[in-house]
DOMIBA-514183 format. One record per residue (C-alpha): x, y, z; residue in three letters; residue number from 1. Coordinates in nm, 4 decimals, m for minus. Layout:
<atoms>
          x          y          z   code   pos
          X          Y          Z    ALA   NUM
...
</atoms>
This chain:
<atoms>
          x          y          z   code   pos
    m0.9651     0.1451     0.2050    MET     1
    m0.8910     0.2005    m0.1629    THR     2
    m0.6402     0.4382    m0.2696    LEU     3
    m0.6287     0.5575    m0.6072    ALA     4
    m0.5525     0.8791    m0.8260    THR     5
    m0.6591     0.8982    m1.1866    LEU     6
    m0.3610     0.9160    m1.4495    ALA     7
    m0.4008     1.2694    m1.5509    PRO     8
    m0.3627     1.3771    m1.1524    TYR     9
    m0.0728     1.1693    m1.0615    ARG    10
     0.2822     1.3208    m0.9939    ASN    11
     0.1061     1.6105    m0.7913    ARG    12
     0.1245     1.4386    m0.4234    SER    13
    m0.2264     1.3581    m0.4236    ILE    14
    m0.1702     0.9667    m0.3027    GLY    15
     0.1572     1.0104    m0.1343    SER    16
     0.0556     1.2897     0.0965    THR    17
    m0.2082     1.1198     0.2781    PRO    18
    m0.0116     0.7744     0.2603    LEU    19
     0.2897     0.9386     0.4178    SER    20
     0.0687     1.1345     0.6903    SER    21
    m0.1165     0.7640     0.7521    ILE    22
     0.2869     0.5778     0.7934    LEU    23
     0.3916     0.8488     0.9745    THR    24
     0.0797     0.8651     1.2118    TYR    25
     0.1373     0.4722     1.2537    ILE    26
     0.4971     0.5191     1.3407    GLN    27
     0.4350     0.7924     1.5972    GLU    28
     0.1876     0.6110     1.7710    HIS    29
     0.2707     0.1926     1.7650    ASN    30
     0.4099     0.2007     2.1184    THR    31
     0.0588     0.2254     2.3184    ASP    32
    m0.3206     0.2386     2.2316    GLY    33
    m0.4963     0.0294     1.9676    ALA    34
    m0.1862     0.0757     1.7572    LEU    35
     0.0222    m0.0399     1.9983    LYS    36
     0.1152    m0.3969     1.8409    ASP    37
     0.1088    m0.2922     1.4696    VAL    38
     0.4528    m0.3741     1.3574    ASP    39
     0.3882    m0.4568     0.9537    GLU    40
     0.1407    m0.3124     0.7223    ILE    41
     0.0134    m0.5063     0.4041    MET    42
    m0.1808    m0.4192     0.1396    LEU    43
    m0.2653    m0.5673    m0.2015    HIS    44
    m0.2064    m0.4354    m0.5818    VAL    45
    m0.3310    m0.5870    m0.9016    GLN    46
    m0.0493    m0.7883    m1.0498    THR    47
    m0.0576    m0.5632    m1.3894    SER    48
    m0.0678    m0.2121    m1.1934    ASN    49
     0.3277    m0.1473    m1.2067    GLU    50
     0.2716     0.1937    m1.1370    ASP    51
     0.1320     0.1501    m0.8046    ALA    52
     0.3808    m0.1271    m0.7318    ILE    53
     0.6547     0.1422    m0.8030    GLN    54
     0.4444     0.3762    m0.5800    PHE    55
     0.4490     0.1697    m0.3051    TYR    56
     0.8097     0.0690    m0.3312    GLU    57
     0.9223     0.4153    m0.3267    ASN    58
     0.7675     0.4500     0.0485    PHE    59
     0.9599     0.1251     0.1089    GLY    60
     0.7170    m0.1328     0.0314    PHE    61
     0.8564    m0.4964    m0.0392    GLU    62
     0.6502    m0.6832    m0.2672    LYS    63
     0.5390    m1.0144    m0.1817    GLY    64
     0.3358    m1.3328    m0.2182    GLU    65
     0.1284    m1.3720    m0.5591    LEU    66
    m0.2567    m1.4021    m0.4851    VAL    67
    m0.4055    m1.5627    m0.7633    GLU    68
    m0.7774    m1.5011    m0.8066    GLY    69
    m0.7922    m1.2216    m0.5533    TYR    70
    m1.0124    m0.9693    m0.7421    PHE    71
    m1.3749    m1.0955    m0.8172    LYS    72
    m1.4244    m0.7985    m1.0719    ARG    73
    m1.0931    m0.6737    m1.2188    ILE    74
    m0.9028    m0.8647    m1.4765    ASP    75
    m0.6224    m0.9737    m1.4383    PRO    76
    m0.7653    m1.1055    m1.1166    PRO    77
    m0.4188    m1.1444    m0.9345    ASP    78
    m0.2226    m0.9166    m0.6880    CYS    79
     0.1147    m0.9130    m0.4985    PHE    80
     0.0863    m0.8566    m0.1563    VAL    81
     0.3201    m0.5759    m0.0360    LEU    82
     0.4292    m0.5204     0.3007    SER    83
     0.6172    m0.2726     0.4750    LYS    84
     0.7955    m0.3475     0.8542    LYS    85
     0.7448    m0.0887     1.1039    LEU    86
     0.9626    m0.2551     1.3388    ARG    87
</atoms>
């Protein structure tokens, strides 16, 4: 899944509302069914995308590993893995 909001539309809850809903749903349903084993969410953010990194950190994600050459068609091609523990 890709989540992006064009700069003129940021700070209007366009990205935070769906992300918040997804996180809430997973946290409420990760004790049984298909989500019972989900204990961490991970995502990739381009290293130069400081706004996105800050956005996810505001939701409790932590910046971790640097992956060089992750993106094939954008520059810079490197990304950070951000993760959020659910338990």
